[in-house]
Phi, psi and omega in degrees: 000336180293336180277355180295132178272140177278145177284140181290143180267124176281131177264142180286143175289132183285140173291142176292123182284140175281125180298146184302324185296338178268346180280146178242160177300146184274355177283132185300131180087352180268126183252009182290156178291153181296145174238297179200155179056024177088006186240160172281179183300315178299309184285332176295323177297318178296322176299317178301321180276357173097011181288344184248028175090308178273125177259119183284322182251153177290125181244160182302141180279351180288143183304127175083350181270129181241020177285158182292144180283134177241316182219137175052036179076009180231158173290170185297319181302309181290324180296315176298321178298315183286327186271337179283332174297315178297320178293322180292321180291320181289332181285327186285000000 
């Protein structure tokens, strides 16, 4: 079996890549050059904060808050506000 020849593996031809300088932002009406994820620099920042539907990072679950999640699906500020109320009611 050691003498068996292996079949040569055919490599697929690579598609010619479109240079970044030729790509444009995917937001309608925006003519800025492409940066990442199909967006220009300005729209990419908005995408990262969740303004375009897909949230890259975990953000606070409270309405309108876009801070990073730390505990229980909330930012530290909202988490403390919810838990300090519960401690004050239990102490009374």
